[in-house]
C-alpha positions as CSV (number, residue, x, y, z in Angstrom):
1,M,-15.2,0.7,-4.5
2,D,-14.9,4.4,-3.5
3,Y,-14.7,5.8,-0.1
4,I,-14.4,9.5,1.1
5,T,-11.9,10.1,4.1
6,R,-11.9,13.6,5.7
7,S,-8.4,13.2,8.2
8,A,-5.6,11.1,8.2
9,A,-7.1,9.3,11.2
10,E,-10.0,8.1,8.7
11,T,-7.7,7.4,6.1
12,E,-5.6,5.2,8.5
13,L,-9.0,3.4,9.8
14,L,-10.0,2.7,6.2
15,G,-6.5,1.0,5.6
16,E,-7.0,-1.0,9.0
17,R,-10.5,-2.1,7.6
18,L,-9.0,-3.4,4.7
19,G,-5.7,-5.1,6.5
20,K,-8.2,-7.2,8.5
21,T,-10.2,-8.8,5.4
22,L,-6.8,-9.8,3.9
23,T,-5.3,-13.8,4.2
24,G,-1.9,-13.2,3.0
25,G,-0.5,-13.1,-0.8
26,E,-2.3,-10.2,-1.9
27,I,-0.2,-7.1,-3.9
28,L,-1.9,-3.6,-3.3
29,A,-0.8,-1.1,-5.7
30,Y,-1.0,2.2,-4.7
31,E,-1.7,5.4,-7.1
32,G,-1.6,9.0,-6.2
33,N,0.5,12.0,-5.6
34,L,2.4,13.3,-2.8
35,G,0.6,14.1,0.3
36,M,-2.8,12.0,-0.9
37,G,-2.6,9.7,2.2
38,K,-1.0,6.5,1.4
39,T,1.5,6.0,4.2
40,A,-1.4,7.1,6.5
41,F,-3.3,4.5,4.5
42,T,-0.6,1.8,5.0
43,R,-0.5,2.3,8.8
44,G,-3.6,1.3,9.2
45,L,-3.2,-1.5,6.8
46,A,-0.4,-2.7,9.4
47,R,-2.3,-2.4,12.0
48,G,-5.3,-4.7,10.5
49,L,-2.6,-7.2,9.7
50,G,-1.8,-7.2,13.4
51,F,1.1,-5.0,13.4
52,N,1.2,-2.4,16.6
53,G,4.7,-0.4,15.5
54,R,5.8,2.5,14.3
55,V,5.2,2.6,10.4
56,T,6.9,5.1,8.1
57,S,7.6,6.0,4.7
58,P,10.4,3.6,2.8
59,T,11.3,6.3,0.2
60,F,14.9,5.9,1.1
61,T,15.0,2.2,2.1
62,I,12.6,1.1,-0.9
63,V,11.1,-1.8,1.5
64,N,9.9,-1.7,5.0
65,E,8.9,-4.4,6.8
66,Y,6.3,-5.4,9.2
67,E,5.6,-8.5,11.2
68,G,2.1,-8.8,12.6
69,R,-0.6,-11.8,11.8
70,I,0.6,-11.6,8.2
71,P,4.0,-9.9,7.2
72,L,3.3,-6.5,5.4
73,F,6.1,-5.4,2.9
74,H,5.8,-2.0,2.2
75,F,7.8,-0.9,-1.1
76,D,7.8,2.9,-2.4
77,M,9.5,2.8,-6.2
78,Y,9.6,6.5,-6.3
79,R,13.6,6.4,-6.4
80,L,13.8,3.2,-8.5
81,A,15.3,3.8,-12.3
82,D,13.1,0.9,-13.7
83,E,11.9,-2.5,-13.2
84,D,15.3,-4.0,-13.1
85,E,16.5,-2.5,-10.4
86,L,13.5,-3.7,-8.4
87,F,14.1,-7.4,-9.2
88,D,18.0,-6.7,-7.9
89,I,16.3,-6.3,-4.7
90,G,14.7,-9.5,-4.7
91,W,11.3,-8.6,-5.6
92,E,10.3,-12.0,-6.7
93,D,11.5,-13.5,-3.0
94,Y,9.2,-10.9,-1.6
95,L,6.2,-12.3,-3.9
96,A,6.9,-15.7,-2.9
97,R,6.8,-15.0,0.9
98,G,3.1,-14.8,1.2
99,G,2.8,-11.6,2.9
100,V,0.8,-8.6,1.9
101,I,2.8,-6.2,-0.6
102,A,2.0,-2.5,-0.5
103,V,3.6,-0.4,-3.5
104,E,3.8,3.4,-3.7
105,W,4.4,4.7,-6.8
106,S,3.6,1.3,-8.5
107,E,3.3,3.1,-11.3
108,R,6.8,2.9,-12.0
109,I,6.7,-0.5,-12.4
110,P,3.9,-2.2,-14.1
111,G,5.5,-4.7,-16.0
112,A,6.8,-6.2,-12.3
113,L,2.9,-6.1,-11.0
114,P,1.1,-9.8,-11.4
115,P,-2.4,-9.7,-13.0
116,E,-4.0,-10.0,-9.7
117,T,-2.5,-7.0,-8.0
118,R,-5.4,-4.9,-6.4
119,W,-4.9,-1.2,-7.2
120,V,-5.8,1.7,-4.3
121,R,-6.0,5.0,-6.3
122,F,-5.7,8.1,-3.9
123,A,-7.1,11.5,-5.2
124,R,-8.2,14.8,-3.4
125,G,-11.9,15.1,-2.8
126,D,-13.9,18.4,-2.9
127,E,-14.0,19.2,0.5
128,D,-11.0,20.6,2.4
129,D,-8.7,17.5,3.4
130,S,-10.9,15.2,1.9
131,R,-9.5,12.2,-0.1
132,I,-11.4,9.9,-2.6
133,I,-9.9,6.1,-2.1
134,T,-10.8,3.7,-4.4
135,I,-10.1,0.3,-3.8
136,E,-10.6,-2.4,-6.4
137,G,-11.8,-5.9,-5.5
138,G,-15.1,-5.1,-4.0
139,E,-16.3,-3.5,-0.7
140,I,-14.6,-3.6,2.6
């Protein structure tokens, strides 16, 4: 399903809506260039999962963990050389923990993503500052 957002606040609200529907164990693979709203979407996702603190990009830490009604594990694969590095940091352990996993730069690790992964694609819209966010797996 395609959604259009016109600000970071709207992108966050969309993420929050999705977060409220999740039950744990979901993997969300993000695709989109820099500045497309992936971290804003994740801030909302965390709120929808019951986390009320600060959410930041895990670019340098690889993964940030947020505790809410369901834990959120926010990965950034940009700095990984390959999928082997992901397994070295405990990817399988995160998969087994039952939280929601949000993966930025997921195209760098296609072989590590299970078949049930839901894709979230971010693209620039036709209007200034608008984004088209495509969320696979039905309406939210």
